[in-house]
N, CA, C, O and the ligand as a Tripos MOL2 file, in Angstrom:
@<TRIPOS>MOLECULE
protein
  277   275    70     0     0
PROTEIN
NO_CHARGES

@<TRIPOS>ATOM
      1 N          -7.9700   23.4860    3.2350 N.3       1 MET1
      2 CA         -7.8340   22.1920    3.4500 C.3       1 MET1
      3 C          -6.5820   21.8450    4.1660 C.2       1 MET1
      4 O          -5.5120   22.1210    3.6220 O.2       1 MET1
      5 N          -6.5990   21.2900    5.2850 N.am      2 SER2
      6 CA         -5.4570   20.9350    5.9680 C.3       2 SER2
      7 C          -5.1920   19.3730    6.3030 C.2       2 SER2
      8 O          -4.6240   18.8600    7.2670 O.2       2 SER2
      9 N          -5.8480   18.7610    5.0870 N.am      3 ASP3
     10 CA         -5.8050   17.1410    5.2490 C.3       3 ASP3
     11 C          -4.4740   16.4710    4.4600 C.2       3 ASP3
     12 O          -4.3540   15.2920    4.1260 O.2       3 ASP3
     13 N          -3.5700   17.5000    4.2720 N.am      4 SER4
     14 CA         -2.2710   16.9080    3.8830 C.3       4 SER4
     15 C          -1.3810   16.0990    5.0020 C.2       4 SER4
     16 O          -1.2640   16.5330    6.1480 O.2       4 SER4
     17 N          -0.8530   15.0530    4.6200 N.am      5 GLU5
     18 CA          0.0120   14.5200    5.2980 C.3       5 GLU5
     19 C           1.4220   13.7750    4.5480 C.2       5 GLU5
     20 O           1.2380   13.1270    3.5180 O.2       5 GLU5
     21 N           2.4070   13.8680    4.9520 N.am      6 PRO6
     22 CA          3.6250   13.1840    4.2280 C.3       6 PRO6
     23 C           3.5400   11.7630    3.6460 C.2       6 PRO6
     24 O           3.0830   10.8290    4.3040 O.2       6 PRO6
     25 N           3.9160   11.6570    2.6100 N.am      7 CYS7
     26 CA          3.8860   10.1020    2.1100 C.3       7 CYS7
     27 C           4.8170    9.6130    2.9810 C.2       7 CYS7
     28 O           5.6940   10.3370    3.4520 O.2       7 CYS7
     29 N           4.7040    8.3830    3.2560 N.am      8 ASP8
     30 CA          5.5550    7.3960    4.0590 C.3       8 ASP8
     31 C           6.6930    7.2110    3.3690 C.2       8 ASP8
     32 O           7.7650    7.1970    3.9740 O.2       8 ASP8
     33 N           6.6390    7.0570    2.1360 N.am      9 ASP9
     34 CA          7.9560    6.6680    1.2730 C.3       9 ASP9
     35 C           8.8410    7.8880    0.9890 C.2       9 ASP9
     36 O           9.9500    8.0000    1.5110 O.2       9 ASP9
     37 N           8.3400    8.7790    0.1710 N.am     10 CYS10
     38 CA          8.9860   10.0600   -0.1830 C.3      10 CYS10
     39 C           8.9880   11.2510    0.4610 C.2      10 CYS10
     40 O           9.8410   12.1290    0.3300 O.2      10 CYS10
     41 N           7.7240   11.2890    1.3780 N.am     11 GLY11
     42 CA          7.8250   12.5290    2.5000 C.3      11 GLY11
     43 C           7.0350   13.4800    1.4650 C.2      11 GLY11
     44 O           6.7830   14.4820    2.1340 O.2      11 GLY11
     45 N           6.6370   13.6240    0.4640 N.am     12 GLU12
     46 CA          5.7540   14.6430   -0.3190 C.3      12 GLU12
     47 C           4.4560   14.7710    0.5430 C.2      12 GLU12
     48 O           3.9130   13.7930    1.0570 O.2      12 GLU12
     49 N           4.0080   16.0360    0.6590 N.am     13 PRO13
     50 CA          2.7150   16.0780    1.2940 C.3      13 PRO13
     51 C           1.6870   15.7870    0.3710 C.2      13 PRO13
     52 O           1.6670   16.3080   -0.7440 O.2      13 PRO13
     53 N           0.7520   14.9150    0.7990 N.am     14 THR14
     54 CA         -0.2200   14.1590   -0.1040 C.3      14 THR14
     55 C          -1.7020   14.2960    0.5810 C.2      14 THR14
     56 O          -1.9430   13.9170    1.7280 O.2      14 THR14
     57 N          -2.3260   14.6880    0.0030 N.am     15 THR15
     58 CA         -4.0020   14.8900    0.5510 C.3      15 THR15
     59 C          -4.4770   13.5080    0.6970 C.2      15 THR15
     60 O          -3.9270   12.5030    0.2460 O.2      15 THR15
     61 N          -5.6500   13.5780    1.4330 N.am     16 ASP16
     62 CA         -6.1070   12.2980    1.7660 C.3      16 ASP16
     63 C          -6.6380   11.9940    0.2820 C.2      16 ASP16
     64 O          -6.2900   10.9630   -0.2940 O.2      16 ASP16
     65 N          -7.4630   12.8950   -0.2910 N.am     17 ALA17
     66 CA         -8.0080   12.3230   -1.6230 C.3      17 ALA17
     67 C          -7.2530   11.5090   -2.5760 C.2      17 ALA17
     68 O          -7.6870   10.5790   -3.2560 O.2      17 ALA17
     69 N          -5.8690   12.0600   -2.5280 N.am     18 LEU18
     70 CA         -4.8290   11.3780   -3.3920 C.3      18 LEU18
     71 C          -4.2320   10.1250   -2.8300 C.2      18 LEU18
     72 O          -3.9140    9.1850   -3.5580 O.2      18 LEU18
     73 N          -4.0850   10.1160   -1.5610 N.am     19 SER19
     74 CA         -3.1240    9.4210   -1.0870 C.3      19 SER19
     75 C          -3.7980    7.9660   -1.0400 C.2      19 SER19
     76 O          -5.0270    7.9170   -0.9770 O.2      19 SER19
     77 N          -2.9060    6.5430   -1.0750 N.am     20 ARG20
     78 CA         -3.4880    5.4610   -0.8980 C.3      20 ARG20
     79 C          -2.6640    4.5860    0.2920 C.2      20 ARG20
     80 O          -1.4470    4.4440    0.4120 O.2      20 ARG20
     81 N          -3.5970    4.1310    1.0030 N.am     21 THR21
     82 CA         -2.9510    3.2780    1.9080 C.3      21 THR21
     83 C          -2.9440    1.7050    1.5640 C.2      21 THR21
     84 O          -3.9970    1.1600    1.2340 O.2      21 THR21
     85 N          -1.7770    1.0100    1.6450 N.am     22 VAL22
     86 CA         -1.5910   -0.2820    1.5950 C.3      22 VAL22
     87 C          -1.3720   -0.6310    2.8180 C.2      22 VAL22
     88 O          -0.7210    0.0330    3.6240 O.2      22 VAL22
     89 N          -2.0640   -2.0200    3.0910 N.am     23 ARG23
     90 CA         -1.9430   -2.8620    4.2140 C.3      23 ARG23
     91 C          -1.4750   -4.3030    3.8870 C.2      23 ARG23
     92 O          -2.1900   -4.9490    3.1210 O.2      23 ARG23
     93 N          -0.4560   -4.8230    4.3380 N.am     24 LEU24
     94 CA          0.0310   -6.1960    3.9860 C.3      24 LEU24
     95 C          -0.2170   -6.9890    5.1210 C.2      24 LEU24
     96 O           0.3910   -6.6750    6.1450 O.2      24 LEU24
     97 N          -0.9470   -7.9060    5.1550 N.am     25 THR25
     98 CA         -1.4500   -9.0070    6.2380 C.3      25 THR25
     99 C          -1.0240  -10.2370    5.9860 C.2      25 THR25
    100 O          -0.9080  -10.6270    4.8240 O.2      25 THR25
    101 N          -0.7860  -10.8710    6.8480 N.am     26 VAL26
    102 CA         -0.3820  -12.3370    6.7910 C.3      26 VAL26
    103 C          -1.4220  -13.0770    8.1320 C.2      26 VAL26
    104 O          -1.3120  -12.7850    9.3230 O.2      26 VAL26
    105 N          -2.1770  -13.8410    7.6860 N.am     27 ASP27
    106 CA         -3.0130  -14.7330    8.4810 C.3      27 ASP27
    107 C          -3.7820  -13.7880    9.5690 C.2      27 ASP27
    108 O          -3.9650  -14.0590   10.7550 O.2      27 ASP27
    109 N          -4.1650  -12.6670    8.9020 N.am     28 ARG28
    110 CA         -4.8960  -11.4810    9.5840 C.3      28 ARG28
    111 C          -4.0590  -10.5140   10.3620 C.2      28 ARG28
    112 O          -4.6360   -9.5190   10.8000 O.2      28 ARG28
    113 N          -2.7840  -10.6650   10.5950 N.am     29 SER29
    114 CA         -1.9390  -10.0840   11.3250 C.3      29 SER29
    115 C          -1.4270   -8.8260   10.5060 C.2      29 SER29
    116 O          -0.7920   -9.1850    9.5150 O.2      29 SER29
    117 N          -1.5160   -7.5810   10.6320 N.am     30 GLN30
    118 CA         -0.9800   -6.5940    9.7730 C.3      30 GLN30
    119 C           0.5630   -6.6140   10.1360 C.2      30 GLN30
    120 O           1.0520   -6.5680   11.2650 O.2      30 GLN30
    121 N           1.1520   -6.6860    9.0360 N.am     31 ILE31
    122 CA          2.7610   -6.6740    9.1820 C.3      31 ILE31
    123 C           3.3080   -5.4470    8.3580 C.2      31 ILE31
    124 O           4.5310   -5.3060    8.3310 O.2      31 ILE31
    125 N           2.5480   -4.5890    7.7140 N.am     32 ASP32
    126 CA          3.1140   -3.3930    7.2800 C.3      32 ASP32
    127 C           1.8660   -2.5360    6.8030 C.2      32 ASP32
    128 O           0.8210   -3.0830    6.4470 O.2      32 ASP32
    129 N           1.9770   -1.6420    6.8120 N.am     33 ALA33
    130 CA          0.8450   -0.4040    6.2680 C.3      33 ALA33
    131 C           1.6110    0.9800    6.1600 C.2      33 ALA33
    132 O           2.3040    1.5180    7.0240 O.2      33 ALA33
    133 N           1.3130    1.4150    4.8950 N.am     34 GLN34
    134 CA          1.8470    2.4840    4.4820 C.3      34 GLN34
    135 C           0.8870    3.5840    4.0220 C.2      34 GLN34
    136 O          -0.1900    3.2490    3.5270 O.2      34 GLN34
    137 N           1.2180    4.9060    4.1550 N.am     35 ARG35
    138 CA          0.0710    5.7770    3.3210 C.3      35 ARG35
    139 C           0.9870    6.4680    2.2270 C.2      35 ARG35
    140 O           1.8930    7.2180    2.5910 O.2      35 ARG35
    141 N           0.7860    6.2540    1.0930 N.am     36 LEU36
    142 CA          1.4590    6.6520    0.0360 C.3      36 LEU36
    143 C           0.9810    7.6030   -1.0680 C.2      36 LEU36
    144 O          -0.2260    7.5980   -1.3130 O.2      36 LEU36
    145 N           1.8360    8.4670   -1.8050 N.am     37 CYS37
    146 CA          1.2550    9.3270   -2.8020 C.3      37 CYS37
    147 C           1.0380    8.4290   -4.0280 C.2      37 CYS37
    148 O           1.5220    7.2980   -4.0210 O.2      37 CYS37
    149 N           0.3850    8.8440   -5.0050 N.am     38 PRO38
    150 CA          0.1960    7.9590   -6.1920 C.3      38 PRO38
    151 C           1.4080    7.6960   -6.7650 C.2      38 PRO38
    152 O           1.4640    6.5820   -7.2870 O.2      38 PRO38
    153 N           2.4130    8.3730   -6.8370 N.am     39 GLU39
    154 CA          3.6100    7.9580   -7.5810 C.3      39 GLU39
    155 C           4.2450    6.5490   -6.7990 C.2      39 GLU39
    156 O           4.6170    5.5370   -7.3930 O.2      39 GLU39
    157 N           4.2630    6.7610   -5.3400 N.am     40 CYS40
    158 CA          4.9530    5.6780   -4.4400 C.3      40 CYS40
    159 C           4.0090    4.5110   -4.6330 C.2      40 CYS40
    160 O           4.4870    3.3900   -4.8060 O.2      40 CYS40
    161 N           2.6390    4.7070   -4.6140 N.am     41 PHE41
    162 CA          1.9050    3.5450   -4.6880 C.3      41 PHE41
    163 C           2.0670    2.8340   -5.7550 C.2      41 PHE41
    164 O           2.0620    1.6060   -5.6830 O.2      41 PHE41
    165 N           2.2310    3.4630   -6.8770 N.am     42 ALA42
    166 CA          2.5080    2.6730   -8.1060 C.3      42 ALA42
    167 C           3.6880    1.9460   -8.2290 C.2      42 ALA42
    168 O           3.7060    0.9270   -8.9190 O.2      42 ALA42
    169 N           4.8150    2.4030   -7.5630 N.am     43 GLU43
    170 CA          5.8940    1.7820   -7.4920 C.3      43 GLU43
    171 C           6.0590    0.5330   -6.2330 C.2      43 GLU43
    172 O           6.9470   -0.3200   -6.2080 O.2      43 GLU43
    173 N           5.0360    0.6880   -5.3080 N.am     44 TRP44
    174 CA          4.8700   -0.1430   -4.3220 C.3      44 TRP44
    175 C           4.3820   -1.4960   -5.1590 C.2      44 TRP44
    176 O           4.9800   -2.5590   -5.3320 O.2      44 TRP44
    177 N           3.1520   -1.0840   -5.5840 N.am     45 ILE45
    178 CA          2.5350   -2.4170   -6.4710 C.3      45 ILE45
    179 C           3.4070   -2.9660   -7.2880 C.2      45 ILE45
    180 O           3.5350   -4.1880   -7.2160 O.2      45 ILE45
    181 N           4.1460   -2.2780   -8.1740 N.am     46 ASP46
    182 CA          5.0230   -2.7300   -8.9160 C.3      46 ASP46
    183 C           6.2130   -3.6010   -8.4790 C.2      46 ASP46
    184 O           6.6970   -4.5190   -9.1420 O.2      46 ASP46
    185 N           6.6270   -3.1680   -7.2360 N.am     47 ARG47
    186 CA          7.7010   -3.7960   -6.5930 C.3      47 ARG47
    187 C           7.0180   -5.2080   -5.9910 C.2      47 ARG47
    188 O           7.5290   -6.3100   -6.1870 O.2      47 ARG47
    189 N           5.9200   -5.0240   -5.3130 N.am     48 TYR48
    190 CA          4.9550   -6.2360   -4.6850 C.3      48 TYR48
    191 C           4.7360   -7.3300   -5.7440 C.2      48 TYR48
    192 O           4.9200   -8.5040   -5.4230 O.2      48 TYR48
    193 N           4.4060   -7.0480   -6.8160 N.am     49 GLU49
    194 CA          4.0130   -7.7720   -8.0250 C.3      49 GLU49
    195 C           5.2390   -8.6470   -8.2930 C.2      49 GLU49
    196 O           5.2090   -9.8770   -8.2820 O.2      49 GLU49
    197 N           6.3050   -7.9080   -8.5310 N.am     50 ARG50
    198 CA          7.3730   -8.4650   -9.0890 C.3      50 ARG50
    199 C           8.1820   -9.5570   -8.0680 C.2      50 ARG50
    200 O           8.7390  -10.5910   -8.4360 O.2      50 ARG50
    201 N           8.0880   -9.0200   -6.6480 N.am     51 GLU51
    202 CA          8.6290   -9.8950   -5.6960 C.3      51 GLU51
    203 C           7.7220  -11.0560   -5.1520 C.2      51 GLU51
    204 O           8.2540  -12.0510   -4.6590 O.2      51 GLU51
    205 N           6.4160  -10.9440   -5.2340 N.am     52 MET52
    206 CA          5.5620  -11.8560   -4.8110 C.3      52 MET52
    207 C           5.0830  -12.6820   -5.9140 C.2      52 MET52
    208 O           4.4190  -13.6720   -5.6050 O.2      52 MET52
    209 N           5.3130  -12.4370   -7.1930 N.am     53 GLN53
    210 CA          4.6160  -12.8960   -8.2910 C.3      53 GLN53
    211 C           4.2050  -14.3100   -8.0130 C.2      53 GLN53
    212 O           2.9940  -14.4790   -7.8770 O.2      53 GLN53
    213 N           4.9110  -15.2570   -7.9140 N.am     54 SER54
    214 CA          4.3960  -16.6230   -7.9690 C.3      54 SER54
    215 C           4.0850  -17.1980   -6.4860 C.2      54 SER54
    216 O           3.7440  -18.3610   -6.2680 O.2      54 SER54
    217 N           4.2420  -16.2880   -5.5940 N.am     55 GLU55
    218 CA          4.0070  -16.8720   -4.3220 C.3      55 GLU55
    219 C           2.4220  -16.4710   -3.7330 C.2      55 GLU55
    220 O           1.7850  -17.2610   -3.0360 O.2      55 GLU55
    221 N           1.9800  -15.3180   -4.0720 N.am     56 THR56
    222 CA          0.8220  -14.9230   -3.5920 C.3      56 THR56
    223 C           0.0910  -14.0310   -4.5820 C.2      56 THR56
    224 O           0.7570  -13.5100   -5.4770 O.2      56 THR56
    225 N          -1.1590  -13.8150   -4.5100 N.am     57 GLN57
    226 CA         -1.9560  -12.9910   -5.3590 C.3      57 GLN57
    227 C          -1.9020  -11.5600   -4.7510 C.2      57 GLN57
    228 O          -1.5900  -11.2940   -3.5900 O.2      57 GLN57
    229 N          -2.2070  -10.8110   -5.5870 N.am     58 VAL58
    230 CA         -2.1430   -9.2160   -5.1980 C.3      58 VAL58
    231 C          -3.2500   -8.9430   -4.2980 C.2      58 VAL58
    232 O          -3.0630   -8.2130   -3.3240 O.2      58 VAL58
    233 N          -4.3690   -9.4530   -4.5300 N.am     59 ILE59
    234 CA         -5.6390   -9.1390   -3.6130 C.3      59 ILE59
    235 C          -6.1990  -10.4620   -3.7080 C.2      59 ILE59
    236 O          -6.4280  -11.1820   -4.6800 O.2      59 ILE59
    237 N          -6.3970  -10.6390   -2.2480 N.am     60 SER60
    238 CA         -7.2610  -12.0160   -2.1720 C.3      60 SER60
    239 C          -8.5930  -11.8400   -1.1710 C.2      60 SER60
    240 O          -8.6090  -10.9090   -0.3660 O.2      60 SER60
    241 N          -9.4430  -12.5590   -1.2410 N.am     61 ASP61
    242 CA        -10.6170  -12.0960   -0.4230 C.3      61 ASP61
    243 C         -10.5480  -12.7310    0.9790 C.2      61 ASP61
    244 O         -10.9040  -12.1250    1.9890 O.2      61 ASP61
    245 N         -10.0140  -14.1320    0.9800 N.am     62 ASP62
    246 CA         -9.8120  -14.6770    2.2170 C.3      62 ASP62
    247 C          -8.5380  -14.7460    2.7670 C.2      62 ASP62
    248 O          -7.7430  -15.4200    2.1120 O.2      62 ASP62
    249 N          -8.0410  -14.1370    3.9870 N.am     63 GLY63
    250 CA         -6.8520  -14.5980    4.4430 C.3      63 GLY63
    251 C          -6.0540  -13.4100    4.2490 C.2      63 GLY63
    252 O          -6.3380  -12.2940    4.6820 O.2      63 GLY63
    253 N          -4.8120  -13.7900    3.4200 N.am     64 THR64
    254 CA         -3.6430  -12.9900    3.2760 C.3      64 THR64
    255 C          -3.4380  -12.0550    2.4470 C.2      64 THR64
    256 O          -4.3580  -11.7440    1.6910 O.2      64 THR64
    257 N          -2.4030  -11.4940    2.3920 N.am     65 ASP65
    258 CA         -1.9140  -10.5670    1.3130 C.3      65 ASP65
    259 C          -2.1800   -9.1670    1.4050 C.2      65 ASP65
    260 O          -2.0570   -8.5940    2.4880 O.2      65 ASP65
    261 N          -2.5300   -8.5660    0.3820 N.am     66 ILE66
    262 CA         -2.5840   -7.3070    0.5060 C.3      66 ILE66
    263 C          -3.8750   -6.5270    0.2700 C.2      66 ILE66
    264 O          -4.5610   -6.7910   -0.7180 O.2      66 ILE66
    265 N          -4.2510   -5.5310    1.1780 N.am     67 ILE67
    266 CA         -5.3480   -4.7070    1.0150 C.3      67 ILE67
    267 C          -4.9340   -3.3670    0.8040 C.2      67 ILE67
    268 O          -3.9990   -2.7520    1.3160 O.2      67 ILE67
    269 N          -5.9550   -2.9400   -0.2070 N.am     68 VAL68
    270 CA         -5.4350   -1.5810   -0.8660 C.3      68 VAL68
    271 C          -6.7370   -0.7470   -0.4670 C.2      68 VAL68
    272 O          -7.8280   -1.1550   -0.8650 O.2      68 VAL68
    273 N          -6.6560    0.3470    0.2680 N.am     69 ASP69
    274 CA         -7.7710    1.1570    0.4550 C.3      69 ASP69
    275 C          -7.7220    2.3280   -0.7600 C.2      69 ASP69
    276 O          -8.6040    3.1840   -0.8280 O.2      69 ASP69
    277 ZN          5.5920    9.3380   -2.1710 Zn       70 ZN70
@<TRIPOS>BOND
     1     1     2 1
     2     2     3 1
     3     3     4 2
     4     3     5 am
     5     5     6 1
     6     6     7 1
     7     7     8 2
     8     7     9 am
     9     9    10 1
    10    10    11 1
    11    11    12 2
    12    11    13 am
    13    13    14 1
    14    14    15 1
    15    15    16 2
    16    15    17 am
    17    17    18 1
    18    18    19 1
    19    19    20 2
    20    19    21 am
    21    21    22 1
    22    22    23 1
    23    23    24 2
    24    23    25 am
    25    25    26 1
    26    26    27 1
    27    27    28 2
    28    27    29 am
    29    29    30 1
    30    30    31 1
    31    31    32 2
    32    31    33 am
    33    33    34 1
    34    34    35 1
    35    35    36 2
    36    35    37 am
    37    37    38 1
    38    38    39 1
    39    39    40 2
    40    39    41 am
    41    41    42 1
    42    42    43 1
    43    43    44 2
    44    43    45 am
    45    45    46 1
    46    46    47 1
    47    47    48 2
    48    47    49 am
    49    49    50 1
    50    50    51 1
    51    51    52 2
    52    51    53 am
    53    53    54 1
    54    54    55 1
    55    55    56 2
    56    55    57 am
    57    57    58 1
    58    58    59 1
    59    59    60 2
    60    59    61 am
    61    61    62 1
    62    62    63 1
    63    63    64 2
    64    63    65 am
    65    65    66 1
    66    66    67 1
    67    67    68 2
    68    67    69 am
    69    69    70 1
    70    70    71 1
    71    71    72 2
    72    71    73 am
    73    73    74 1
    74    74    75 1
    75    75    76 2
    76    75    77 am
    77    77    78 1
    78    78    79 1
    79    79    80 2
    80    79    81 am
    81    81    82 1
    82    82    83 1
    83    83    84 2
    84    83    85 am
    85    85    86 1
    86    86    87 1
    87    87    88 2
    88    87    89 am
    89    89    90 1
    90    90    91 1
    91    91    92 2
    92    91    93 am
    93    93    94 1
    94    94    95 1
    95    95    96 2
    96    95    97 am
    97    97    98 1
    98    98    99 1
    99    99   100 2
   100    99   101 am
   101   101   102 1
   102   102   103 1
   103   103   104 2
   104   103   105 am
   105   105   106 1
   106   106   107 1
   107   107   108 2
   108   107   109 am
   109   109   110 1
   110   110   111 1
   111   111   112 2
   112   111   113 am
   113   113   114 1
   114   114   115 1
   115   115   116 2
   116   115   117 am
   117   117   118 1
   118   118   119 1
   119   119   120 2
   120   119   121 am
   121   121   122 1
   122   122   123 1
   123   123   124 2
   124   123   125 am
   125   125   126 1
   126   126   127 1
   127   127   128 2
   128   127   129 am
   129   129   130 1
   130   130   131 1
   131   131   132 2
   132   131   133 am
   133   133   134 1
   134   134   135 1
   135   135   136 2
   136   135   137 am
   137   137   138 1
   138   138   139 1
   139   139   140 2
   140   139   141 am
   141   141   142 1
   142   142   143 1
   143   143   144 2
   144   143   145 am
   145   145   146 1
   146   146   147 1
   147   147   148 2
   148   147   149 am
   149   149   150 1
   150   150   151 1
   151   151   152 2
   152   151   153 am
   153   153   154 1
   154   154   155 1
   155   155   156 2
   156   155   157 am
   157   157   158 1
   158   158   159 1
   159   159   160 2
   160   159   161 am
   161   161   162 1
   162   162   163 1
   163   163   164 2
   164   163   165 am
   165   165   166 1
   166   166   167 1
   167   167   168 2
   168   167   169 am
   169   169   170 1
   170   170   171 1
   171   171   172 2
   172   171   173 am
   173   173   174 1
   174   174   175 1
   175   175   176 2
   176   175   177 am
   177   177   178 1
   178   178   179 1
   179   179   180 2
   180   179   181 am
   181   181   182 1
   182   182   183 1
   183   183   184 2
   184   183   185 am
   185   185   186 1
   186   186   187 1
   187   187   188 2
   188   187   189 am
   189   189   190 1
   190   190   191 1
   191   191   192 2
   192   191   193 am
   193   193   194 1
   194   194   195 1
   195   195   196 2
   196   195   197 am
   197   197   198 1
   198   198   199 1
   199   199   200 2
   200   199   201 am
   201   201   202 1
   202   202   203 1
   203   203   204 2
   204   203   205 am
   205   205   206 1
   206   206   207 1
   207   207   208 2
   208   207   209 am
   209   209   210 1
   210   210   211 1
   211   211   212 2
   212   211   213 am
   213   213   214 1
   214   214   215 1
   215   215   216 2
   216   215   217 am
   217   217   218 1
   218   218   219 1
   219   219   220 2
   220   219   221 am
   221   221   222 1
   222   222   223 1
   223   223   224 2
   224   223   225 am
   225   225   226 1
   226   226   227 1
   227   227   228 2
   228   227   229 am
   229   229   230 1
   230   230   231 1
   231   231   232 2
   232   231   233 am
   233   233   234 1
   234   234   235 1
   235   235   236 2
   236   235   237 am
   237   237   238 1
   238   238   239 1
   239   239   240 2
   240   239   241 am
   241   241   242 1
   242   242   243 1
   243   243   244 2
   244   243   245 am
   245   245   246 1
   246   246   247 1
   247   247   248 2
   248   247   249 am
   249   249   250 1
   250   250   251 1
   251   251   252 2
   252   251   253 am
   253   253   254 1
   254   254   255 1
   255   255   256 2
   256   255   257 am
   257   257   258 1
   258   258   259 1
   259   259   260 2
   260   259   261 am
   261   261   262 1
   262   262   263 1
   263   263   264 2
   264   263   265 am
   265   265   266 1
   266   266   267 1
   267   267   268 2
   268   267   269 am
   269   269   270 1
   270   270   271 1
   271   271   272 2
   272   271   273 am
   273   273   274 1
   274   274   275 1
   275   275   276 2
@<TRIPOS>SUBSTRUCTURE
     1 MET1         2 RESIDUE 1 A MET
     2 SER2         6 RESIDUE 1 A SER
     3 ASP3        10 RESIDUE 1 A ASP
     4 SER4        14 RESIDUE 1 A SER
     5 GLU5        18 RESIDUE 1 A GLU
     6 PRO6        22 RESIDUE 1 A PRO
     7 CYS7        26 RESIDUE 1 A CYS
     8 ASP8        30 RESIDUE 1 A ASP
     9 ASP9        34 RESIDUE 1 A ASP
    10 CYS10       38 RESIDUE 1 A CYS
    11 GLY11       42 RESIDUE 1 A GLY
    12 GLU12       46 RESIDUE 1 A GLU
    13 PRO13       50 RESIDUE 1 A PRO
    14 THR14       54 RESIDUE 1 A THR
    15 THR15       58 RESIDUE 1 A THR
    16 ASP16       62 RESIDUE 1 A ASP
    17 ALA17       66 RESIDUE 1 A ALA
    18 LEU18       70 RESIDUE 1 A LEU
    19 SER19       74 RESIDUE 1 A SER
    20 ARG20       78 RESIDUE 1 A ARG
    21 THR21       82 RESIDUE 1 A THR
    22 VAL22       86 RESIDUE 1 A VAL
    23 ARG23       90 RESIDUE 1 A ARG
    24 LEU24       94 RESIDUE 1 A LEU
    25 THR25       98 RESIDUE 1 A THR
    26 VAL26      102 RESIDUE 1 A VAL
    27 ASP27      106 RESIDUE 1 A ASP
    28 ARG28      110 RESIDUE 1 A ARG
    29 SER29      114 RESIDUE 1 A SER
    30 GLN30      118 RESIDUE 1 A GLN
    31 ILE31      122 RESIDUE 1 A ILE
    32 ASP32      126 RESIDUE 1 A ASP
    33 ALA33      130 RESIDUE 1 A ALA
    34 GLN34      134 RESIDUE 1 A GLN
    35 ARG35      138 RESIDUE 1 A ARG
    36 LEU36      142 RESIDUE 1 A LEU
    37 CYS37      146 RESIDUE 1 A CYS
    38 PRO38      150 RESIDUE 1 A PRO
    39 GLU39      154 RESIDUE 1 A GLU
    40 CYS40      158 RESIDUE 1 A CYS
    41 PHE41      162 RESIDUE 1 A PHE
    42 ALA42      166 RESIDUE 1 A ALA
    43 GLU43      170 RESIDUE 1 A GLU
    44 TRP44      174 RESIDUE 1 A TRP
    45 ILE45      178 RESIDUE 1 A ILE
    46 ASP46      182 RESIDUE 1 A ASP
    47 ARG47      186 RESIDUE 1 A ARG
    48 TYR48      190 RESIDUE 1 A TYR
    49 GLU49      194 RESIDUE 1 A GLU
    50 ARG50      198 RESIDUE 1 A ARG
    51 GLU51      202 RESIDUE 1 A GLU
    52 MET52      206 RESIDUE 1 A MET
    53 GLN53      210 RESIDUE 1 A GLN
    54 SER54      214 RESIDUE 1 A SER
    55 GLU55      218 RESIDUE 1 A GLU
    56 THR56      222 RESIDUE 1 A THR
    57 GLN57      226 RESIDUE 1 A GLN
    58 VAL58      230 RESIDUE 1 A VAL
    59 ILE59      234 RESIDUE 1 A ILE
    60 SER60      238 RESIDUE 1 A SER
    61 ASP61      242 RESIDUE 1 A ASP
    62 ASP62      246 RESIDUE 1 A ASP
    63 GLY63      250 RESIDUE 1 A GLY
    64 THR64      254 RESIDUE 1 A THR
    65 ASP65      258 RESIDUE 1 A ASP
    66 ILE66      262 RESIDUE 1 A ILE
    67 ILE67      266 RESIDUE 1 A ILE
    68 VAL68      270 RESIDUE 1 A VAL
    69 ASP69      274 RESIDUE 1 A ASP
    70 ZN70       277 GROUP 0 **** ****
């Protein structure tokens, strides 16, 4: 299998099966997208929830915020 690509954060080779992609969008414009290994993904969500806590929801159906594939 050659479906390993580096994590956008730590650079560790991560297979598609394990990687998570996060996309941060505001008003339907993508402002950030990262392909992360499970560890960095967990940290990212952690950080996101801390920073955005009172302002936005982590996942919302209509409009803004974060999409996790
Ligand atoms: Zn990583």
